[in-house]
C-alpha positions as CSV (number, residue, x, y, z in Angstrom):
1,M,-46.8,-57.6,-9.1
2,Y,-44.9,-58.1,-5.9
3,G,-42.2,-60.7,-7.0
4,S,-41.8,-64.4,-7.6
5,L,-42.0,-65.3,-3.8
6,F,-45.5,-63.5,-3.5
7,F,-48.5,-65.8,-3.9
8,W,-52.2,-65.0,-3.4
9,V,-54.1,-67.7,-1.1
10,I,-57.7,-67.6,-1.6
11,A,-59.4,-69.4,1.0
12,G,-63.0,-70.7,1.0
13,I,-64.3,-70.6,4.5
14,P,-67.4,-73.0,5.1
15,E,-70.5,-71.9,7.2
16,P,-70.2,-72.9,10.9
17,G,-71.5,-76.2,11.4
18,S,-71.3,-77.2,7.6
19,D,-70.1,-80.4,6.3
20,Y,-68.0,-78.4,3.8
21,T,-64.2,-78.3,4.5
22,F,-62.0,-75.5,4.0
23,R,-60.7,-75.0,0.4
24,Y,-57.5,-73.1,-0.5
25,Y,-56.2,-71.7,-3.9
26,I,-52.5,-70.8,-3.9
27,V,-52.0,-68.5,-7.2
28,P,-48.6,-67.3,-8.0
29,C,-48.7,-63.5,-8.0
30,N,-47.5,-63.0,-11.8
31,E,-50.3,-65.3,-13.0
32,M,-53.0,-63.6,-11.0
33,A,-51.9,-60.0,-12.0
34,H,-51.8,-60.9,-15.8
35,N,-54.9,-63.1,-15.9
36,V,-56.9,-60.8,-13.9
37,A,-55.9,-57.8,-15.9
38,D,-56.5,-59.8,-19.1
39,R,-60.0,-60.5,-18.1
40,H,-60.8,-57.1,-16.9
41,Q,-59.8,-55.7,-20.2
42,E,-62.1,-58.4,-22.1
43,W,-64.9,-57.3,-19.5
44,L,-64.4,-53.5,-20.5
45,S,-64.5,-54.3,-24.2
46,T,-67.8,-56.1,-24.3
47,P,-71.2,-54.2,-23.9
48,G,-73.2,-54.2,-20.8
49,K,-76.7,-55.7,-20.5
50,K,-78.3,-52.9,-22.3
51,G,-75.7,-52.8,-24.9
52,Q,-73.9,-49.8,-23.3
53,Q,-70.0,-49.2,-22.9
54,R,-69.0,-50.4,-19.4
55,K,-67.2,-48.1,-17.1
56,D,-64.0,-48.9,-15.7
57,S,-63.6,-49.5,-11.9
58,S,-61.1,-50.8,-9.4
59,V,-63.2,-54.0,-9.0
60,R,-61.5,-57.2,-10.2
61,A,-62.9,-60.8,-9.8
62,V,-61.8,-64.3,-10.0
63,A,-63.9,-67.3,-10.0
64,V,-63.3,-70.6,-8.0
65,E,-65.9,-72.7,-9.8
66,E,-66.7,-73.7,-13.4
67,G,-69.8,-72.0,-15.0
68,A,-68.8,-68.3,-13.8
69,A,-68.9,-65.4,-16.2
70,P,-66.2,-65.9,-19.0
71,Y,-64.6,-62.6,-17.9
72,F,-63.8,-64.1,-14.4
73,W,-60.4,-65.7,-14.4
74,N,-61.0,-69.3,-13.0
75,V,-58.4,-70.2,-10.2
76,A,-59.9,-73.7,-9.7
77,R,-56.6,-75.5,-11.0
78,Y,-54.7,-74.0,-8.1
79,E,-56.8,-75.7,-5.4
80,G,-54.4,-77.0,-2.8
81,R,-51.4,-76.1,-4.7
82,W,-49.1,-75.7,-1.7
83,D,-46.5,-77.3,-3.8
84,L,-45.9,-74.0,-6.0
85,I,-44.6,-72.2,-2.7
86,D,-42.3,-75.1,-2.0
87,D,-40.8,-75.2,-5.3
88,A,-40.5,-71.5,-5.2
89,L,-38.5,-71.5,-2.1
90,R,-36.2,-74.2,-3.4
91,D,-35.1,-72.0,-6.5
């Protein structure tokens, strides 16, 4: 946690020559920290492919599309949410 004025900006950068556009996800720091930590604990508590206990690591993951593993926190609702930064700066 870095404070209320810290935001994660996750950028989707298309391949050169692609018809896709850049995509940005603006996520408040506190929401990212809590949700990623919660999903990581959920992942640790579920058995691996072969039923084994999972080992902890420093890797954390988020998803930007529907259909990702349930223990990836999905940030899709933050796409293009630059207004969150504007609002935080006005407070």
